[in-house]
FIMI-251688 format. One record per residue (C-alpha): residue number from 1; residue in three letters; chain; x, z, y. Coordinates in pm, 1 decimal. Layout:
REC  i  aa  ch  x  z  y
REC  NUM  ala  A  X  Z  Y .
...
***
This chain:
REC  i  aa  ch  x  z  y
REC  1  met  A  17827.9  2706.5  1398.3 .
REC  2  ile  A  18156.1  2538.1  1430.6 .
REC  3  ile  A  18346.1  2587.6  1095.8 .
REC  4  thr  A  18731.0  2565.5  1048.3 .
REC  5  gly  A  18871.0  2237.3  920.4 .
REC  6  lys  A  19052.7  2438.7  658.7 .
REC  7  asp  A  18742.9  2450.5  450.0 .
REC  8  ile  A  18717.4  2067.0  455.3 .
REC  9  glu  A  18865.7  1825.6  200.3 .
REC  10  phe  A  19116.8  1597.3  357.2 .
REC  11  glu  A  19361.4  1341.2  210.8 .
REC  12  asn  A  19669.8  1184.2  389.3 .
REC  13  met  A  19728.2  1435.0  651.7 .
REC  14  ile  A  20071.8  1424.8  806.7 .
REC  15  glu  A  20102.3  1808.3  850.6 .
REC  16  gly  A  20450.0  1922.7  781.4 .
REC  17  thr  A  20617.0  1591.5  809.3 .
REC  18  ile  A  20604.6  1475.6  1187.6 .
REC  19  trp  A  20375.9  1710.0  1363.2 .
REC  20  gln  A  20377.5  2098.8  1368.8 .
REC  21  gly  A  20038.0  2097.9  1217.1 .
REC  22  gln  A  19691.8  1929.3  1250.1 .
REC  23  tyr  A  19478.1  2242.0  1207.2 .
REC  24  gln  A  19337.0  2372.3  1527.5 .
REC  25  pro  A  19135.8  2687.5  1589.7 .
REC  26  ala  A  18823.5  2465.8  1604.7 .
REC  27  gly  A  18892.3  2173.7  1421.8 .
REC  28  val  A  19152.4  1918.8  1277.8 .
REC  29  asp  A  19367.5  1672.2  1473.5 .
REC  30  leu  A  19331.7  1300.8  1383.6 .
REC  31  ser  A  19637.8  1074.2  1407.1 .
REC  32  leu  A  19671.7  703.3  1438.8 .
REC  33  gln  A  19735.3  487.4  1156.1 .
REC  34  ser  A  19673.4  155.3  1331.5 .
REC  35  val  A  19555.5  -12.4  1653.0 .
REC  36  trp  A  19341.3  -329.8  1646.3 .
REC  37  glu  A  19280.4  -588.2  1940.5 .
REC  38  phe  A  18929.8  -722.8  1942.0 .
REC  39  glu  A  18920.8  -1104.7  1893.6 .
REC  40  thr  A  18544.5  -1187.0  1883.4 .
REC  41  asp  A  18217.3  -1034.2  2006.9 .
REC  42  gly  A  17999.6  -841.7  1748.2 .
REC  43  glu  A  17615.4  -826.1  1702.2 .
REC  44  ile  A  17376.5  -544.9  1657.8 .
REC  45  asp  A  17005.3  -521.9  1590.7 .
REC  46  gly  A  16743.6  -276.3  1486.1 .
REC  47  asp  A  16746.9  -323.2  1105.3 .
REC  48  asn  A  17118.2  -439.7  1050.7 .
REC  49  ser  A  16979.0  -779.4  929.0 .
REC  50  lys  A  17190.5  -959.6  1206.0 .
REC  51  arg  A  17473.0  -694.6  1212.0 .
REC  52  arg  A  17814.4  -875.1  1258.4 .
REC  53  leu  A  18113.0  -669.1  1335.3 .
REC  54  ala  A  18354.1  -786.9  1605.1 .
REC  55  lys  A  18679.3  -930.8  1441.5 .
REC  56  ala  A  18998.9  -763.5  1534.2 .
REC  57  lys  A  19365.8  -839.9  1477.1 .
REC  58  gln  A  19606.6  -539.5  1404.9 .
REC  59  ile  A  19885.6  -469.1  1655.3 .
REC  60  leu  A  20191.1  -397.6  1474.5 .
REC  61  trp  A  20463.0  -122.8  1559.2 .
REC  62  asp  A  20828.4  -260.1  1588.8 .
REC  63  asp  A  21070.8  -13.9  1440.7 .
REC  64  glu  A  20859.0  275.8  1521.1 .
REC  65  lys  A  20867.9  207.1  1887.6 .
REC  66  pro  A  20547.2  269.9  2087.4 .
REC  67  ile  A  20294.2  -12.0  2138.0 .
REC  68  lys  A  20209.2  -58.7  2512.3 .
REC  69  leu  A  19841.1  -107.8  2531.5 .
REC  70  lys  A  19684.7  -277.6  2876.8 .
REC  71  ala  A  19378.6  -138.1  3011.4 .
REC  72  gly  A  19090.3  -212.4  2771.7 .
REC  73  ala  A  18899.4  -118.9  2438.1 .
REC  74  tyr  A  19086.9  -114.7  2097.1 .
REC  75  lys  A  18971.8  -29.1  1755.4 .
REC  76  ile  A  19165.7  240.0  1587.1 .
REC  77  val  A  19194.7  363.4  1236.9 .
REC  78  phe  A  19285.0  722.7  1149.9 .
REC  79  asn  A  19549.1  835.2  900.2 .
REC  80  glu  A  19324.9  1094.3  736.1 .
REC  81  ile  A  19061.3  1063.3  475.7 .
REC  82  val  A  18791.4  1310.6  532.2 .
REC  83  ser  A  18509.9  1426.0  291.8 .
REC  84  ile  A  18224.4  1575.8  477.9 .
REC  85  pro  A  18034.9  1854.2  282.7 .
REC  86  pro  A  17661.1  1821.7  245.2 .
REC  87  asp  A  17594.2  2117.8  459.8 .
REC  88  ala  A  17818.6  1992.5  744.4 .
REC  89  ala  A  17846.3  1719.6  1006.0 .
REC  90  ala  A  18152.8  1652.4  1227.0 .
REC  91  ile  A  18200.0  1508.4  1581.9 .
REC  92  ala  A  18536.5  1396.5  1721.6 .
REC  93  arg  A  18661.4  1456.8  2075.7 .
REC  94  ser  A  18964.8  1308.1  2267.6 .
REC  95  arg  A  19250.1  1526.7  2250.2 .
REC  96  ser  A  19326.0  1644.1  2635.9 .
REC  97  ser  A  19645.8  1484.0  2642.3 .
REC  98  val  A  19492.3  1146.5  2571.5 .
REC  99  leu  A  19251.1  1201.9  2856.5 .
REC  100  arg  A  19524.3  1300.6  3087.4 .
REC  101  cys  A  19690.0  960.9  3020.2 .
REC  102  gly  A  19380.0  797.4  3139.0 .
REC  103  ala  A  19237.1  711.5  2790.9 .
REC  104  ser  A  18972.5  839.5  2559.9 .
REC  105  val  A  18866.5  812.0  2204.8 .
REC  106  gln  A  18507.7  743.8  2140.4 .
REC  107  thr  A  18349.5  787.3  1774.0 .
REC  108  ala  A  18016.6  810.6  1606.9 .
REC  109  val  A  17909.1  1105.6  1420.8 .
REC  110  trp  A  18044.3  1177.8  1080.6 .
REC  111  asp  A  17733.6  1257.7  856.9 .
REC  112  pro  A  17700.8  1498.1  559.5 .
REC  113  gly  A  17838.4  1335.4  252.2 .
REC  114  tyr  A  18046.4  1063.6  452.5 .
REC  115  lys  A  18407.2  1016.2  281.6 .
REC  116  gly  A  18648.3  766.7  433.4 .
REC  117  arg  A  18950.0  692.1  683.1 .
REC  118  ser  A  18730.2  645.2  976.8 .
REC  119  glu  A  18755.8  398.5  1265.2 .
REC  120  ala  A  18702.1  472.1  1635.2 .
REC  121  leu  A  18725.0  311.0  1986.9 .
REC  122  leu  A  19030.4  377.2  2210.9 .
REC  123  val  A  18942.4  301.9  2564.1 .
REC  124  val  A  19246.5  280.9  2791.9 .
REC  125  ser  A  19105.3  323.6  3147.3 .
REC  126  asn  A  19452.0  390.0  3305.9 .
REC  127  pro  A  19517.1  57.7  3501.5 .
REC  128  his  A  19900.9  90.1  3411.2 .
REC  129  gly  A  19826.8  112.6  3046.0 .
REC  130  leu  A  19924.4  351.0  2765.4 .
REC  131  leu  A  20220.1  387.1  2521.8 .
REC  132  val  A  20108.1  488.1  2176.3 .
REC  133  his  A  20329.5  587.9  1894.0 .
REC  134  lys  A  20243.1  554.3  1523.0 .
REC  135  asn  A  20099.1  881.9  1387.3 .
REC  136  ala  A  20002.4  1012.2  1745.6 .
REC  137  lys  A  19734.0  1269.4  1746.1 .
REC  138  val  A  19456.5  1126.9  1954.9 .
REC  139  ala  A  19137.3  1307.8  1855.5 .
REC  140  gln  A  19008.9  1637.4  1718.9 .
REC  141  leu  A  18738.4  1648.6  1454.0 .
REC  142  val  A  18502.3  1949.8  1501.1 .
REC  143  phe  A  18276.6  2052.6  1212.0 .
REC  144  ile  A  17935.8  2187.2  1246.8 .
REC  145  arg  A  17762.0  2378.3  967.6 .
REC  146  leu  A  17388.8  2271.1  919.2 .
REC  147  glu  A  17119.9  2530.6  892.9 .
REC  148  lys  A  17073.3  2412.8  529.8 .
REC  149  lys  A  17232.7  2145.6  309.7 .
REC  150  ala  A  17110.3  1804.7  419.8 .
REC  151  ala  A  16823.0  1649.8  199.2 .
REC  152  ser  A  17021.2  1342.3  146.3 .
REC  153  thr  A  17376.1  1249.0  244.2 .
REC  154  tyr  A  17542.1  939.4  371.3 .
REC  155  ser  A  17530.7  630.8  173.6 .
REC  156  gly  A  17569.9  359.2  429.9 .
REC  157  lys  A  17793.5  52.9  458.8 .
REC  158  tyr  A  18087.1  248.9  562.9 .
REC  159  gln  A  18115.7  500.2  272.0 .
REC  160  gly  A  18454.3  490.4  131.7 .
REC  161  glu  A  18599.9  281.5  421.2 .
REC  162  asn  A  18969.5  197.2  462.6 .
REC  163  ile  A  19073.2  415.3  155.5 .
***
């Protein structure tokens, strides 16, 4: 069952400041805090003993002007800090306006018990690029109620990230 985002704990939302609101009928909009350009490769394996995250350099906004992104993949960090309850999980989907501009946001699943300011992948497929503004709403986080409370909650490397 999809649950409304108004029942989920959030910090650092921009509602009431720049945008009309971030709460949607089936979720909560996530907005851009920062955009990062990949500088190195990464490495993943089966047991995380060789895991090495790709290094990235932040692309800075100039006087709140938009950033022009070329076609490619970028790491993004959201403004919002979310706390997923032990009886829920969340999945983020690209906002339709992002898709209609030739881009998409790709994410992992938000597990029960996760708290943090998450990162995602912004893929610009449009060969002409994409202009992005700081605080742009780029994804919608949808919450799914579990049949019962999770036996264990998230305790991985990314717990409390970017807070």
